[in-house]
C-alpha positions in Angstrom: -16.1 -2.8 -22.2 -13.7 -5.0 -20.2 -11.9 -3.0 -17.2 -8.6 -4.9 -15.1 -7.8 -3.6 -11.8 -4.5 -3.4 -10.6 -3.5 -2.3 -6.6 -0.1 -1.1 -6.4 2.4 1.3 -4.7 4.8 1.9 -7.9 7.5 3.2 -5.2 9.0 3.9 -7.7 7.5 2.6 -11.3 9.7 0.2 -12.9 10.0 -2.7 -15.6 8.5 -5.2 -13.9 5.3 -2.9 -13.3 5.1 -2.4 -16.9 5.1 -5.7 -17.8 2.3 -6.6 -15.3 -0.1 -3.8 -16.9 0.8 -5.2 -20.4 0.3 -8.8 -19.1 -3.0 -8.0 -16.9 -4.9 -6.3 -20.0 -3.7 -9.5 -22.3 -4.6 -12.5 -20.2 -7.9 -10.6 -19.5 -8.6 -9.0 -22.5 -9.3 -5.9 -20.9 -9.8 -2.7 -22.7 -8.6 -0.4 -19.7 -6.5 -0.7 -16.2 -7.6 1.2 -13.1 -4.6 1.5 -10.8 -5.3 2.1 -7.3 -2.3 3.2 -6.0 -1.1 4.5 -2.3 -0.5 8.2 -1.6 2.2 9.7 -0.2 2.9 7.3 2.4 3.4 3.3 1.7 2.8 0.1 3.5 6.1 -0.4 4.6 5.7 2.5 7.1 8.1 5.2 5.2 7.5 8.0 3.0 7.3 7.0 -0.7 10.5 8.0 -2.5 8.6 10.0 -5.0 5.6 12.0 -4.1 1.8 10.5 -5.6 1.7 13.0 -8.7 5.1 11.8 -10.1 3.9 8.0 -9.7 0.9 8.6 -11.0 2.3 10.5 -14.1 4.8 7.5 -14.7 2.1 4.9 -14.3 -0.1 6.4 -16.9 2.8 6.8 -19.1 3.4 3.0 -18.2 0.2 2.0 -19.5 -2.2 2.5 -16.8 -5.5 4.2 -17.7 -6.8 5.6 -14.7 -4.9 6.3 -11.1 -6.8 6.2 -7.7 -5.7 6.8 -4.2 -5.9 4.7 -1.6 -6.8 6.2 1.8 -4.1 6.7 4.2 -5.4 4.6 6.8 -5.3 1.5 4.4 -2.1 2.7 2.3 0.3 2.5 5.4 -1.8 -0.2 7.3 -0.8 -4.4 7.4 -1.7 -6.7 4.4 -5.1 -7.5 5.7 -6.6 -3.9 5.9 -4.2 -2.4 2.9 -6.1 -5.3 0.9 -9.3 -4.6 2.3 -9.5 -0.7 1.5 -8.0 -1.5 -1.9 -10.0 -4.2 -2.8 -13.4 -2.3 -1.6 -12.7 0.5 -3.8 -12.2 -1.4 -7.1 -15.3 -3.1 -6.1 -17.4 -0.3 -5.5 -16.7 1.4 -8.7 -19.0 -0.9 -10.0 -17.3 -1.7 -13.6 -14.1 -3.8 -12.7 -14.4 -7.1 -14.2 -10.9 -8.5 -12.7 -8.2 -8.0 -10.5 -4.6 -9.1 -11.8 -1.7 -9.0 -9.0 2.0 -10.5 -9.1 3.0 -13.2 -7.0 6.0 -15.2 -6.6 4.0 -19.0 -7.2 2.1 -17.4 -10.4 -1.0 -20.3 -9.1 -4.1 -18.8 -8.9 -5.9 -22.1 -7.9 -3.4 -22.9 -5.0 -3.6 -19.3 -3.7 -7.4 -19.6 -4.1 -7.4 -23.0 -2.2 -5.4 -21.3 0.9 -7.4 -18.3 1.0 -10.7 -20.5 1.5 -9.4 -22.2 4.5 -8.3 -18.5 5.9 -11.5 -17.2 5.0 -13.8 -20.3 6.3 -11.7 -20.5 9.7 -13.1 -24.0 10.9 -12.7 -25.1 14.4 -9.6 -27.1 13.2 -7.9 -24.1 12.1 -9.0 -22.0 15.2 -8.2 -24.5 17.6 -4.9 -25.0 16.2 -3.7 -21.4 15.8 -4.8 -20.5 19.5 -2.7 -23.5 20.9 0.2 -22.5 18.5 0.0 -18.9 19.6 -0.3 -19.8 23.3 2.9 -22.2 22.8 4.9 -18.8 21.7 5.1 -19.6 18.4 4.9 -16.3 15.7 1.5 -15.7 14.3 3.0 -17.0 10.8 4.1 -19.7 11.8 0.9 -20.5 13.6 -1.0 -19.9 11.1 0.9 -22.4 8.8 0.1 -25.0 11.2 -3.4 -23.8 11.5 -3.7 -24.5 7.7 -2.0 -27.8 7.5 -4.3 -28.8 10.5 -7.6 -27.7 8.4 -6.3 -28.7 4.9 -3.7 -31.5 4.9 -3.9 -31.5 1.0 -2.0 -28.0 1.3 1.0 -29.5 3.3 3.1 -29.5 0.0 2.5 -25.7 -0.6 3.2 -24.1 2.6 6.4 -22.4 1.3 3.9 -20.4 -0.7 3.5 -18.4 2.7 7.0 -17.6 2.9 7.0 -15.2 0.4 5.6 -11.5 0.6 3.5 -11.1 -2.8 1.9 -14.5 -2.2 0.9 -13.3 0.9 -0.4 -10.0 -0.1 -2.1 -11.9 -2.9 -4.3 -14.1 -0.3 -5.4 -10.9 1.4 -6.8 -9.8 -2.2 -8.3 -13.1 -2.6 -9.9 -13.1 1.1 -11.0 -9.3 0.5 -12.7 -10.4 -2.8 -14.6 -13.5 -1.0 -15.6 -11.6 2.2 -17.3 -9.1 0.1 -18.9 -11.7 -2.3 -17.5 -9.8 -5.1 -17.9 -10.5 -8.7 -14.1 -9.6 -9.5 -12.2 -12.2 -11.2 -8.7 -12.7 -10.0 -5.5 -13.4 -11.6 -1.8 -13.6 -10.7 0.9 -13.2 -12.8 4.5 -14.8 -11.8 6.8 -12.0 -10.8 10.0 -11.9 -13.1 13.3 -11.4 -12.0 14.4 -10.4 -8.7 12.5 -11.1 -5.7 10.4 -8.7 -3.4 13.4 -8.1 -0.9 16.0 -8.3 -3.1 18.7 -5.7 -3.0 20.7 -6.6 -6.0 20.1 -5.3 -9.6 21.2 -8.2 -11.5 18.5 -8.3 -13.9 16.7 -5.4 -16.0 13.5 -6.7 -13.6 15.3 -5.5 -10.1 12.9 -5.2 -7.1 11.6 -1.4 -6.0 13.4 -2.2 -2.6 16.9 -2.6 -4.8 16.2 0.5 -6.8 15.6 2.4 -3.7 18.5 1.3 -2.1 20.7 2.0 -4.9 19.6 5.6 -5.1 20.1 5.9 -1.6 23.4 4.4 -1.4 24.9 5.9 -4.8 23.3 9.5 -4.2 22.5 8.8 -8.0 20.2 7.5 -10.6 22.2 6.5 -13.4 22.7 3.1 -12.1 19.3 2.5 -12.1 18.5 3.4 -15.9 18.0 -0.2 -17.0 15.7 -0.8 -14.4 13.0 1.3 -15.1 10.8 2.4 -18.5 12.4 5.4 -20.2 9.5 7.8 -19.2 10.1 7.0 -15.6 13.8 8.0 -15.8 12.9 10.9 -17.1 10.6 12.2 -14.7 13.4 11.1 -12.3 15.8 13.1 -13.9 13.8 16.2 -13.8 12.7 16.0 -9.9 16.0 14.7 -8.7 17.2 16.9 -5.8 13.9 19.1 -6.2 11.1 16.9 -5.2 12.7 13.5 -5.1 14.3 11.3 -3.3 12.2 11.5 0.2 13.6 8.9 2.5 12.6 7.2 5.7 15.2 9.7 7.9 13.6 12.6 6.6 10.6 12.1 8.8 12.8 11.6 11.9 13.0 15.5 13.4 8.7 15.4 13.0 8.5 12.2 14.5 10.5 12.8 17.3 8.6 16.0 18.0 5.5 14.4 18.1 6.6 11.2 20.1 8.1 13.6 22.8 5.1 16.1 23.0 2.7 13.0 23.6 5.5 10.9 25.8 3.4 11.4 29.0 0.0 10.7 27.0 1.1 7.4 25.6 0.2 5.8 22.2 -1.9 3.0 22.7 -4.8 5.5 21.1 -3.1 4.5 17.7 -4.2 2.2 15.3 -1.9 -1.2 16.1 -0.4 0.2 19.2 -0.8 -1.8 22.4 0.1 -1.2 26.0 3.5 -3.1 25.6 4.6 -1.3 22.4 3.5 2.1 24.0 5.1 1.7 27.2 8.7 0.6 25.5 8.5 3.5 23.5 8.0 5.8 26.1 11.1 4.3 28.0 13.4 4.7 25.3 12.3 7.7 23.1 13.9 10.8 25.1 17.2 9.5 24.1 16.5 8.5 20.7 16.2 11.3 17.8 17.0 9.2 14.5 14.3 7.2 13.0 16.4 4.0 12.3 17.7 3.9 16.1 14.1 4.4 17.3 13.3 1.3 14.9 16.2 -0.9 15.9 15.7 -0.5 19.4 11.8 -1.2 19.6 11.9 -4.3 17.2 11.8 -7.7 19.0 10.8 -11.4 18.6 7.2 -10.6 18.7 7.4 -7.4 16.7 8.7 -7.3 13.3 11.3 -4.5 12.3 8.2 -3.5 9.3 5.4 -3.3 12.3 7.4 -0.9 14.3 8.1 1.3 11.2 4.3 1.1 10.2 3.0 1.9 14.0 5.6 5.0 14.2 4.0 6.0 11.0 0.5 5.8 12.5 1.6 8.0 15.7 3.2 10.7 13.2 0.0 10.4 10.8 -2.8 10.3 13.6 -4.1 7.3 12.4 -6.3 6.2 15.1 -7.5 2.4 16.3 -11.0 4.0 16.6 -11.2 5.7 13.5 -10.0 2.6 11.5 -12.4 0.5 13.2 -15.3 2.6 12.4 -14.6 2.8 8.9 -14.0 -1.0 8.4 -17.5 -1.4 10.0 -18.9 0.8 7.5 -17.6 -1.0 4.3 -14.2 0.8 4.4 -14.0 3.5 2.0 -16.5 6.6 0.9 -14.9 8.1 -2.2 -12.4 7.2 -5.0 -10.1 10.2 -5.2 -8.7 10.2 -9.1 -4.9 11.4 -9.0 -4.6 10.9 -12.7 -5.9 9.5 -16.0 -5.4 9.2 -19.5 -7.5 11.5 -22.1 -8.3 8.0 -24.0 -10.2 6.9 -21.0 -13.0 9.1 -21.0 -15.4 6.2 -21.6 -14.2 4.6 -18.7 -14.9 7.4 -16.6 -18.2 7.9 -17.8 -18.9 4.2 -17.1 -17.8 4.4 -13.3 -19.6 7.8 -13.1 -22.8 5.6 -14.0 -22.0 2.6 -12.1 -20.1 3.4 -9.1 -21.7 3.5 -5.5 -19.1 6.0 -4.1 -18.4 9.3 -5.7 -15.4 9.9 -8.1 -13.8 12.7 -6.2 -11.7 15.0 -9.0 -11.5 18.5 -7.2 -11.1 18.5 -3.6 -13.0 22.1 -3.3 -16.2 19.9 -3.9 -15.5 16.8 -2.2 -18.2 17.6 0.9 -20.5 18.2 -1.7 -20.7 14.3 -2.9 -19.0 12.5 0.4 -22.7 12.1 2.5 -20.8 10.5 5.6 -19.2 12.7 8.1 -16.4 9.6 8.6 -16.2 9.7 4.9 -15.2 13.6 5.3 -12.9 12.5 8.0 -10.9 10.0 6.2 -10.4 12.5 3.3 -9.1 15.3 5.6 -6.4 12.7 7.1 -5.4 12.0 3.4 -5.2 15.5 2.7 -3.1 16.1 6.0 -0.9 13.1 5.2 -0.1 14.8 1.9 0.5 18.2 3.3 3.0 16.7 6.0 4.8 15.1 2.9 4.9 18.2 1.0 6.3 19.9 4.0 9.4 17.4 4.2 9.7 18.3 0.5 10.1 21.9 1.0 12.4 21.9 3.8 14.6 19.1 2.1 15.0 20.8 -1.0 13.9 24.3 -0.3 10.7 24.0 -2.8 7.2 25.8 -2.5 5.1 24.2 -0.2 2.5 21.9 -2.5 -1.0 22.7 -1.5 -3.2 19.4 -2.0 -6.2 21.9 -2.6 -4.7 23.4 -5.5 -2.7 19.9 -6.8 -3.7 19.1 -10.6 -5.0 16.2 -11.7 -2.4 14.3 -13.9 -3.6 14.1 -17.6 -1.7 12.5 -20.2 
């Protein structure tokens, strides 16, 4: 039995995602495809446009065999932590043969060579990186200079580092190498629009373009060609009931949290330093809209995406001390199942035999299987994040609150 892993957000699941699953199975010869997917909040620092149950169902109908949730501490983190947590899950399952990811360059050898430089961090690399940052260069620019200095033969490939999926792919490769994992990496060149493209010019539009179309038109008919029929049917059923959830929908909750903790400051939260905390305390009393807060806080040294992500860390109680502890204890303590295909029962049996972490299918029994108190705390954070998302859905669409303890695993 061969199994390929894919790390994803599916925000939402579109034609490119279905193509990737098909190609991943084809090029690796895999019998099964395991998806490790973000829950109700995603790496860009926002709530997912559709909840995790809908996105899980779309993935299973689109070719996935098993979907596992990425713990929220990594799902809403920078690329390095996102990759570290997700790769750790795949590796600890014990049966994943390969990891397949999309990239703009589509060349695994070049990506692997660059990741070698980043993992080894030679003296030449560290010296140039430090000098460049001290001079005032942004970290990405300084990193490029450092790679060129440490590995001159890669000078002609620095353009690779200007594309988001390449960068995320490099983090996957770094995570695999740091773990000495036996998982073999593969990459597939992206089709159609780029990650940040906002136009729906092809049938392979980006997830961002799809989200923006829904936000601007207040309709889903314009994205019908961009997504599989099964996804569209799910969207039709859920539209104006549980979906769409947009970044601005967290504004009241975020503003309340910021006001309540204004005097104490925010340095205890993940990736937040004193400068960001002080600036946030200065401006927050006068701002209540999510977009306004983000626009005000972004700067030359603080990208808009990092601002959004930091605000979500505050809202979701993602503490720096917790992330440091989890990382020191090898990232993850469990693998929580979101859904699977009935035909994947041999896969589940194999994981239960080989996995070094428990598979969690029923929350009520989770503490029986998770031995570490830190693992229990991580799971509680996942539950709290999902309950916050359900609260947003409840108030936006006047729906019944979805208790995480009664949420059903999706089985197709």
